[in-house]
N, C-alpha and C positions, 0 to 999 in steps of 0.2 A: 673929285676928278674932273677938274675943268681944264680944257684943252684949247689952247689958241689955234685957230684954224691955220694961221700962217706957219705954225710948227710942223704941219703935216706936209712934208716934202714929196717929191715925185716917187720915192721908194717907199713911202708910208712912214708911219709912226708906231713904234711898239711901246706898250706900257706894261710894266711888271710891277704892280703894287701890292701892298699888304695893308689891310685895314682891320682893326679890332672889332669884336662884336657890338661894341658901343656905337659904332659908326652907323648901324641900322637905325638907331634912335629908340625910343620906347624903353624906359628904365626897368620895367617890370618883365619878368620872364612869361612867355606864353604858357598857357595851360596844356597846350598840345605839344609843340616842338619849338626849339630855339638853337641858335647858333652857339657852338661851345668851343670855337677856336678862331684864330685869325682867319680872315677871308683873304684869299690869294687871287689876284686878277692878272691875267695874261691876255692883254687886249692889243689887237692890231687895228690901226685906222688908215685907210687908204682914201684919197681924194681923187675923184673922177668927175668931170664935167659938172662941177658945182655940188655934187652929192658926195657924201662921206660914208664909206662903208666901214661898219665897226663889227669886227669878228674876233672871237677869242673864247676863253674858258674861265670859270669862276669855280674855285674849289674851297670847300671848308668842312669841318666836323659839326655834325648837328646832334643834338640829344633831344629825345622824346620819351614819354611815358607810354608803356604798352597799354593798349586800350582794354585789355582783359585782366592782366594782373598788376598793372600799375608799376612795374619795375622799369628802371632806367633802360633805355636803348640807345647806344651810339652808333651812328653810321656816317660814311664818307659821302659827300654830295659833291658832284662834278656837273657843271652846267655849261652847255653850248650857248654862246650869245652871238646873234646875227641880227643886225640893225642897219637900216639905211636912213641916214639923216639928209634932209633937203632943206635949202633955205626957206624961211616961212613964207616968202612971197611966191613959191612955186606950188602948183597943184600937187596934192597928196596922191600918191599912187595906191591903188587898191590891188590886192592879189588874193584871189579866192583860195582859202585853204593852205596858203603858203606858210613856210617855217620862218620867214624873215619879217621882222617888225619894221614899221615905217614911222618915223618921227620927223619933226621939223626943229631947225635951230634958228636963232635970231642973232644978227650981229657977227662978230669975229671970234666969239668964244662959244664953246660947246660945254654944257654941264651935264656929265654923264651919271652924277651921283643918284638922282631920283630914279633913272631907269635902271641901274645896277641894283639899288635897294629893292626896287619892286621885283626884279627877277630873283633875288635871293629869297625874299619873303614868299614868292609864289612857289618856290621850290620846296619850302618846308611842308611836309606831309601832315594831313589833317588826322589821319588814323594810322597808327603804327602797331605792329605786332612784334613781340620778342622772338616768337617762332610760330610757324604755321600751326603747330599742334598745342599751342598755349592753352592751359586748362583754366586759367583765370583764377578768381577768387571764390571761395566758397560763401554762398549767399547767407549761411547760417552764422558761422564764426568769423568770416572774413580772412581766414588763412589762405596763403598762396598755394594753390594746389599744384604747382610745378615744383615746389620745394618739399612739401610734406602732405601726405594724406590726412584728412581730418576724421573724426568720429561722428560727424553729423549725418543725421538721416538724409539719404540721397533723394528719396521721393517724398516731397512735402505737398500735401493737398492744400490748395488755396480755399480757405473758408468762405470766401465770397461766392464761390461756385458749388458749394456742397448741396444747396437746394436743388440744383439742376440735375444732380446725380440720380434723384428719384423720379424724374419725369420720364413716362413711357410714351413713345410716340408710335 
């Protein structure tokens, strides 16, 4: 996603692009979550007084393993992108607690690839549940308790603490 600054006319420039999951880099799948479809970009660029405003949406399908039962969970992800790009020779603006990111660009070309990759990777969740009431896996036999109840003993005493049971205070 390299844009020549001169292509951004007075009315702005709209980009509608599609990239495959391989565009993110990294050949192995994450243990937590990964992109499972093409990534759709709908980005508008507007040039005002030397700065370039980048706004738009990123959409894709992600897949992750449930943190309790390890079953696959698929979910749609839609991100809002808000970025202000300033030439590298100007001071960087600071906005306390704002929702807009500020970056710089150098020369007559803007490379949005790294920023967009970062936004997609940051949107992937660290912990996912297939359902709020997910029962997880049995600690004895490993069976998925959402699918089938097992015959394992539900209350297992930890032998490391058996000595403490007889202490009277």
